[in-house]
Structures are given as C-alpha cells and as structure tokens.
C-alpha positions in Angstrom: 0.0 0.1 -0.1 1.4 3.5 -1.1 1.1 5.7 1.6 1.1 9.2 -0.1 -1.2 11.9 2.0 -3.7 13.7 0.0 -6.2 16.4 0.4 -9.6 17.9 -0.9 -9.3 19.4 -4.5 -10.3 23.1 -3.6 -11.6 23.2 -7.0 -13.0 20.0 -8.3 -15.3 21.8 -10.7 -12.4 23.4 -12.8 -9.7 21.4 -14.5 -6.2 22.8 -14.0 -2.7 21.6 -14.3 -0.4 20.4 -11.1 3.2 19.7 -11.8 5.8 18.2 -9.9 9.4 17.6 -10.7 11.9 15.7 -8.6 15.1 16.9 -10.1 17.1 14.5 -7.6 15.5 11.4 -7.7 17.6 8.6 -7.4 17.6 4.5 -7.6 20.4 1.6 -8.6 20.6 -0.2 -11.5 19.4 -3.9 -10.8 22.2 -5.4 -12.7 25.2 -3.2 -11.8 24.1 -1.7 -8.5 25.5 1.1 -9.6 23.6 4.6 -8.9 20.9 6.1 -11.7 20.3 10.1 -11.0 17.0 11.2 -13.0 14.4 13.7 -12.7 11.1 12.6 -12.5 7.9 15.2 -13.7 4.4 14.0 -12.8 1.5 16.3 -14.2 -1.7 15.6 -13.4 -5.4 17.1 -13.2 -6.8 16.4 -10.6 -10.5 14.8 -9.9 -11.8 15.0 -5.9 -8.1 15.3 -4.2 -5.1 16.0 -4.8 -1.3 14.7 -3.6 0.6 16.0 -0.5 4.1 17.2 -1.2 6.2 16.3 2.2 4.6 12.9 1.3 5.5 12.5 -2.1 8.9 13.5 -1.1 9.1 10.6 1.0 7.7 8.1 -1.3 10.5 9.3 -3.8 13.1 8.5 -1.1 11.8 4.9 -1.4 13.0 4.2 -4.3 17.3 5.4 -3.5 18.3 1.8 -2.7 16.0 0.2 -4.9 17.2 -2.1 -7.8 14.6 -1.2 -10.8 15.1 -0.5 -14.2 14.0 3.1 -15.8 10.5 1.7 -17.6 9.6 -0.2 -13.9 10.1 2.8 -12.3 8.1 5.2 -14.5 4.9 3.0 -14.9 5.0 1.9 -10.7 5.1 5.5 -10.2 2.0 6.2 -12.3 0.1 3.4 -11.2 1.0 4.3 -7.3 -0.4 7.6 -7.6 -3.2 7.1 -9.8 -4.4 4.7 -7.3 -3.8 7.2 -4.5 -5.8 9.8 -5.9 -7.7 8.9 -9.1 -7.2 11.7 -11.2 -8.7 12.8 -14.6 -5.4 12.6 -16.1 -2.1 12.0 -15.2 1.7 11.4 -16.8 5.0 10.3 -15.6 7.9 11.2 -17.1 11.4 10.2 -16.2 14.6 11.8 -17.8 18.0 9.7 -16.7 21.4 11.4 -16.7 23.9 9.9 -19.4 25.5 6.6 -18.6 27.5 4.9 -21.5 26.6 7.6 -24.0 23.1 7.2 -23.8 20.4 9.5 -22.4 17.2 7.9 -21.8 13.5 9.5 -21.2 10.4 7.3 -20.3 7.0 8.8 -20.4 3.8 6.9 -19.4 -0.1 8.5 -18.8 -2.9 7.8 -17.3 -6.6 9.2 -18.6 -9.5 8.3 -16.5 -12.0 8.3 -19.4 -10.3 5.7 -21.6 -8.5 4.1 -18.7 -12.0 4.2 -16.7 
C-alpha cells in the first residue's frame, strides 16, 4: 500500500494542471548495482483529491536503494499515484542522466476517461 497523504481538491469543478518535479531522483541499476540519477516530472489534472508534497517526497526516497529498471520505475510511479488520487489525467516522465553515452527518457500516462 502506498502511503501518500492527500487533501480535497479546492476547485473540483475546474480542470487545472498540477506539475511536481523531483530533479534529484535516485535509484540503483539492478544489473550493475550502480546508482541511477534522474528527474521525475508528474503532471496531473486532479479530480476529487490532490497529493500532499511532503508525503510525495518521502515516497520518492523509498526508491533510493532499490534495484529497478527505468521503465519499471516510471510505470510503477504512475500506477501508485493513480491509485492514491484517482486523477482525471496523469503523466509521469523520467529523464535519466547519461550512462555509457546514452540518455533515456520514459513517459507514461493515464486518462480516467480512457482507462476507466
């Protein structure tokens, strides 16, 4: 169970976008054990509830020593956050610092109307 606090959307009758950026996200490569450094950007249109930032910061810290691939992290974050706040729309984008000359960007999204 994901432990992210929420609060009631102060304007549930209006669509507006919230963007949270974590420029110092860290995890560990499951193959090499070396640290991975990235930026996670969350864009969402809230429905009835919004996410509280302090709890979101602590949620990100849980990945610090986890061996997990970029693709899995990005999709897991999306799944976890959608389960917490059930937004109208959410996009999670992870941008990873170069390793071996490669720079990776992973983007996944959820749309309540399409995904029900």
